[in-house]
Every structure is written in structure tokens, then in C-alpha cells.
C-alpha positions in Angstrom: 0.0 0.0 0.0 1.0 3.6 -0.5 2.1 5.0 2.9 2.3 8.8 3.2 5.2 9.5 5.6 4.1 13.1 6.0 1.0 11.8 7.7 3.2 9.5 10.0 4.9 12.7 11.3 1.5 14.4 11.6 -0.1 11.5 13.5 2.9 11.1 15.9 2.9 14.8 16.7 -0.8 14.8 17.2 -0.4 12.2 20.0 2.5 14.2 21.5 4.9 11.2 21.0 8.7 11.5 20.4 10.2 9.3 17.8 11.7 7.2 20.6 8.3 6.8 22.3 6.6 5.8 19.1 9.3 3.3 18.2 8.9 1.7 21.7 5.2 1.5 21.3 5.5 0.0 17.8 8.3 -2.4 18.6 10.9 -1.0 16.3 14.0 1.3 16.6 14.0 5.1 16.8 16.3 5.1 13.7 13.7 3.2 11.7 11.0 5.7 12.6 13.3 8.6 11.8 14.1 7.1 8.4 10.4 6.5 7.7 9.6 10.2 8.5 12.6 11.4 6.4 11.2 9.2 3.5 14.6 7.5 3.2 13.2 4.0 3.9 10.0 2.4 2.5 7.5 1.4 5.1 6.9 -2.4 5.0 3.2 -3.4 5.3 3.7 -5.2 8.6 5.4 -2.1 10.1 2.7 0.2 8.7 0.2 -1.8 10.7 2.3 -1.6 13.8 2.7 2.2 13.5 -1.0 2.7 12.8 -1.9 0.6 15.9 0.6 2.4 18.1 -0.8 5.7 17.0 -4.4 4.6 17.2 -5.1 5.7 13.7 -6.8 3.6 11.0 -4.3 2.2 8.6 -6.2 3.8 5.7 -5.4 7.2 7.2 -1.8 6.9 6.0 -2.8 6.1 2.5 -4.2 9.5 1.8 -2.5 11.5 -0.9 -2.9 14.7 1.0 -0.8 17.8 1.4 0.0 18.6 5.0 0.2 22.2 6.2 2.6 22.3 9.1 4.3 24.7 11.4 6.8 25.7 8.7 4.1 27.2 6.5 3.6 30.2 8.7 1.4 32.1 6.3 -1.2 29.3 6.2 -2.0 29.2 9.9 -2.1 32.1 12.4 -1.9 31.5 16.1 -3.0 34.0 18.8 -0.8 32.8 21.7 1.4 33.9 24.5 5.1 33.4 24.0 5.4 31.1 27.0 3.7 28.2 25.2 6.2 25.4 24.7 7.2 24.5 21.2 6.4 20.8 21.7 2.9 21.6 22.9 2.4 24.0 20.1 3.4 21.3 17.5 1.0 18.9 19.1 -1.9 21.4 18.9 -1.1 22.3 15.3 -0.9 18.7 14.3 -4.3 18.0 15.9 -5.8 20.9 14.0 -4.3 19.7 10.8 -5.7 16.2 11.3 -9.1 17.8 11.9 -8.7 19.9 8.8 -8.0 16.7 6.7 -11.2 15.2 8.2 -13.2 18.3 7.4 -11.8 18.2 3.8 -13.2 14.7 3.4 -16.5 15.7 5.0 -17.0 18.8 3.0 -15.8 17.7 -0.5 -19.3 16.6 -1.5 -21.3 19.1 0.6 -22.2 22.4 -0.9 -22.5 24.9 2.0 -25.0 27.7 1.3 -23.9 31.0 2.6 -25.6 34.4 2.7 -22.4 36.3 2.3 -18.8 35.6 1.1 -15.2 35.8 2.3 -13.2 38.0 0.0 -9.6 38.6 0.7 -8.8 42.3 1.4 -5.1 42.5 1.4 -4.0 45.2 3.7 -1.3 46.6 1.3 -4.0 47.3 -1.3 -5.8 49.5 1.3 -2.6 51.4 2.3 -2.7 49.9 5.7 -6.1 51.4 6.5 -7.5 48.7 8.9 -10.5 50.9 10.0 -11.6 51.1 6.4 -11.3 47.4 5.8 -13.3 46.6 8.9 -16.0 49.1 7.8 -16.1 47.7 4.3 -16.6 44.2 5.6 -19.4 45.3 8.0 -21.1 46.9 5.0 -20.6 43.9 2.7 -22.0 41.6 5.4 -24.9 44.1 6.0 -24.2 44.5 9.7 -26.3 47.2 11.4 -24.7 50.0 13.3 -23.6 49.2 16.9 -22.4 46.0 18.5 -22.1 42.7 16.6 -24.6 40.7 18.6 -23.4 37.2 17.5 -20.0 37.2 15.9 -20.0 33.4 15.5 -23.3 33.6 13.7 -22.1 36.4 11.4 -19.0 34.3 10.4 -21.0 31.2 9.8 -23.5 33.1 7.6 -20.6 34.0 5.4 -19.6 30.3 5.2 -16.8 30.2 7.8 -16.5 27.3 10.2 -16.0 28.2 13.8 -14.8 25.3 16.0 -14.5 25.3 19.8 -11.2 23.6 20.3 -9.4 22.2 23.4 -5.9 23.7 23.2 -4.9 22.1 26.5 -3.7 25.5 27.8 -5.3 28.9 28.4 -2.2 30.5 26.8 -3.4 29.8 23.3 -6.5 31.8 22.4 -7.2 30.8 18.8 -5.9 29.9 15.4 -7.3 30.3 11.9 -6.6 28.7 8.5 -7.8 29.3 5.0 -6.7 26.6 2.6 -7.7 26.7 -1.0 -10.8 24.7 -1.7 -12.1 24.9 1.9 -14.0 27.5 3.9 -12.0 29.5 6.4 -11.5 27.6 9.6 -11.5 29.4 13.0 -10.3 27.4 16.1 -11.3 29.1 19.3 -10.2 28.1 22.8 -13.3 26.5 24.3 -12.4 27.4 27.8 -11.8 31.2 27.2 -14.3 33.7 28.6 -17.0 34.8 26.1 -15.7 38.4 25.7 -12.2 37.0 25.0 -13.5 34.5 22.5 -15.2 37.3 20.6 -12.2 39.6 20.5 -9.8 36.8 19.5 -12.2 35.5 16.9 -12.4 38.9 15.3 -8.6 39.1 15.5 -8.4 35.8 13.5 -11.0 37.2 11.1 -8.6 40.0 10.4 -5.8 37.6 9.7 -7.9 35.6 7.3 -9.0 38.6 5.3 -6.0 40.8 5.3 -2.9 38.6 5.6 -2.2 36.2 2.7 1.5 36.8 3.4 3.4 37.5 6.6 4.9 40.8 7.7 6.3 42.3 10.9 3.0 44.0 11.9 0.4 41.3 11.3 -0.5 40.9 15.0 -0.9 44.6 15.6 -2.9 45.0 12.4 -5.2 42.1 13.4 -5.7 43.7 16.9 -6.7 47.0 15.3 -9.1 45.1 12.9 -10.7 43.4 15.8 -11.3 46.6 17.7 -12.5 48.4 14.6 -14.9 45.6 13.5 -16.4 45.1 17.0 -16.4 48.7 18.0 -16.7 51.0 14.9 -15.4 54.5 15.8 -18.6 56.4 14.7 -20.8 54.1 16.8 -18.8 53.8 20.0 -17.3 57.3 20.3 -20.5 59.0 21.5 -20.9 56.3 24.2 -17.3 56.5 25.3 -17.8 60.3 25.6 -21.2 60.1 27.3 -19.6 61.1 30.7 -16.8 63.5 31.6 -14.7 60.5 32.7 -14.3 56.9 31.6 -15.3 55.3 34.9 -15.4 51.6 35.9 -19.2 51.9 36.1 -19.5 53.2 32.6 -17.0 50.5 31.3 -19.1 47.8 33.0 -22.3 49.1 31.3 -20.5 49.3 27.9 -19.2 45.8 28.3 -22.7 44.5 28.6 -23.8 46.3 25.5 -20.8 45.8 23.3 -19.9 42.3 24.6 -16.2 43.0 24.8 -13.9 43.2 27.8 -13.5 46.5 29.7 -9.8 46.3 28.9 -10.6 46.2 25.2 -12.9 49.2 25.7 -10.1 51.1 27.4 -7.7 50.4 24.6 -10.3 51.5 22.0 -10.8 54.7 24.0 -7.1 55.4 24.0 -6.7 54.7 20.3 -9.6 57.0 19.5 -8.2 59.8 21.6 -11.0 59.7 24.2 -8.5 59.3 27.0 -4.8 60.1 27.4 -2.0 57.7 27.7 -1.7 58.5 31.4 -5.5 57.8 32.0 -5.1 54.6 30.1 -2.2 53.5 32.4 -4.1 54.5 35.5 -7.2 52.4 34.5 -5.0 49.4 33.9 -3.3 49.9 37.2 -6.8 49.8 38.8 -7.7 46.7 36.9 -4.6 45.0 38.3 -5.3 46.2 41.8 -8.8 44.7 41.6 -7.5 41.4 40.0 -9.5 42.2 36.8 -6.6 41.7 34.4 -7.4 37.9 34.2 -11.0 37.8 35.6 -13.2 40.8 34.9 -16.7 41.1 36.4 -19.7 40.9 34.2 -19.7 37.7 32.3 -20.3 37.7 28.5 -22.2 34.6 27.3 -20.4 32.2 25.0 -21.5 32.1 21.4 -22.0 28.5 20.3 -21.1 27.5 16.7 -23.9 25.7 14.8 -22.8 25.2 11.2 -20.5 22.3 11.6 -23.0 20.5 13.9 -25.7 21.0 11.2 -23.4 19.6 8.5 -22.7 16.5 10.6 -26.3 16.0 11.4 -27.2 16.3 7.8 -24.7 13.8 6.5 -25.5 11.3 9.3 -29.2 11.5 8.4 -28.7 11.2 4.7 -25.5 9.1 4.0 -24.3 7.1 7.0 -25.8 4.5 9.3 -24.1 5.8 12.5 -21.1 7.7 13.8 -18.9 4.6 13.3 -19.8 4.5 9.7 -18.9 8.2 9.3 -15.6 7.6 11.2 -14.6 5.0 8.6 -15.4 7.4 5.8 -13.3 10.1 7.4 -10.4 7.7 8.1 -10.8 8.3 11.8 -11.0 6.4 15.1 -14.6 6.8 16.3 -13.5 8.0 19.8 -11.3 10.6 18.2 -14.1 11.8 16.0 -16.5 12.1 19.0 -13.9 14.2 20.8 -13.2 16.5 17.8 -16.7 17.0 16.3 -20.0 18.2 17.8 -22.1 15.1 17.2 -25.1 15.9 19.3 -28.6 16.7 18.0 -29.0 20.1 16.5 -31.4 22.1 14.3 -30.9 21.5 10.6 -30.2 24.1 7.9 -30.6 23.6 4.2 -27.5 22.0 2.7 -26.8 20.2 -0.5 -25.4 16.7 0.0 -24.3 15.8 -3.5 -23.2 12.3 -2.9 -21.7 10.0 -0.2 -19.0 11.7 1.7 -16.9 8.6 1.6 -16.2 9.0 -2.2 -12.6 9.8 -3.0 -11.2 12.5 -5.2 -8.9 10.0 -6.9 
């Protein structure tokens, strides 16, 4: 059988195994595993089965002729993370996301998602770096009314993006996004993050997907500005930030309820728009720190639950597969893995076109 050694590396990293640990589990030497991954030694069928078993992946998973997008292709995947995240954990998380993307690719290849709006790249260089303008144009294209974005997840899903609540295994990674040709944009959001943080970081990733087809030194700062501009348009929020002589904690608390963003995000927006001085900005953050609000603010913002992927899964299970186990085989996945990765509970259906059985191959 054809054995894709890129997928061997991907599967090993998704389990968090070193070459030595995988070799021990599979009953072979570390050198053999290394030569397989370097594609300098053909994988014998018996060893292919041992490796698949040790990794708890179906043997058929490794026969896919699929391109793997890894950590080295930095312009394909954007992470919003703190620098203290270890490289080994980051590689494990990215491998898990890539495995999920491969499964989504198989799931969606024969499903035509109907979207109300579209994702159109808006390269920041073509707009002379004017992030506020890009955010305003997107709001107009997606026909958003003035004021707060009430359900950001719903807005992205109406445009055909897939939002996935993902277990990153650490609070230090907020989100990641990926837009691979032939697939909808994918947004992975830390399932354990507070609701206001999820909204801000999801908008940040939206900025990456739209504006950054190539990397530059300022992409994170640009995505931050996009997130603020998209969620808090200047002409809408300025009158509210200026509604009192001072930007008090009481006012910030009320604005947080209305705009569904953190008080810290509101303070940054007020500074960027010239409503408060740099000194006032620092003093407010000192007060946040004194009250312990830098990590845990008062006033909870409710999480926004993704629905589109659950609707797709419900549709294909109703129309093309006998059960979850049958779907897992078609997606070349272990059933337990599939249940952990995908929202497989009951949900409301939306109109989708299921052109033929998802298990069909592209050849």
C-alpha cells in the first residue's frame, strides 16, 4: 500500500509522542521511525500496521495523498498565543488541528454549503494599511447594522466560515485560523476562554484571514486593530465613550454588557480614538490590576455557540451514514477521536446540498 510518511509525522505529533516513544510502542527502533519520517526508507506493510496501531489511527489514514500544512508554512496558519507556550505543545496542537482539517476536507468535499455572504480577501497593502476602512467595508458587505455585533460566530457562519470550539490544552493559546484553497475559512477558538475574550480573538483571526495572505512584521498589531474596529466602529462607539466626563469603571461595566467586549478592550479603544490620554489609560489598567481584573473581569459575557459544523454533521448522518462509526470510517478516523473532535449531538438542521456520499474519494 502507499504510505504517506508526512502523515506519519503528523499523527505522531498529534499524539505528543517523540520518535523514541513511538518506536517503543510500535516495537521498532528510533532510527527506523526517523528514516520513515525522512522518507529514506520504504515502510513495510507489517510495520505500517504496527505504526497505525501504536498511534491509534486507521491504517487507511496513512494512504491519503494529502498535502500537510505544518508549522513551517507560517502564512497558512495564524496563532494568537502567549510566547510562554512550549514548542512541543504547540506542535501537538497544530498537528491535531491539521488532522481535523483533513477530516473536514473529506467531510465537505461533497457538501455544498449555502452562505448568505462571502469571504473575499482584502489584502492590507491594497488599502494602504487602513485597517479601519477594511473593517468598515466588511461590515457593509455583510450588511451589519450600526452598533455592537450581537453574535459574531453567527455572522462568520452566515458567510460560510466554520467556527470550532477547540481544546488547546492550555489557556495560553486563544485561537488559530486557517484558509486553505478549496475549503472554507476555519477558526479554532479556545473552548475554555471567557465569552468576551472569544469574541475579540475570533475577530482578530477574522482580520488575519481577510488581510494577511503573506506574513509581515506588523500582522498581529494589524489584526488587533481590525478586531477593535470591527467590533467597535469609531462612529458608533465614540458617543458612548464620551457620554460622561470621565471613563469610569461603572461606565465601562455598562458598555461591556452592551458591546460584549472586555473592559480592557474598551479602554484600549478609547485610547486609540483619543478619548483618554496615555496617562489615563495606564491608570485604568493599574486599577484593573489592583482589583484582580486583568485575568478575571466582572460581568460575564455569554459564549456564542457554533452551529454550522453540527448542522453539517447531522445532515450527513441523516442522509448518508448508518451511524457515527460508519462516518468515522469514511473520514479515516477512530470513532472515539471523531467524537472528541466533532460536535455530534442533536441540532437544528439548515438547508445543505449533499451531492453524494462523503466517503467518495477524489482519486
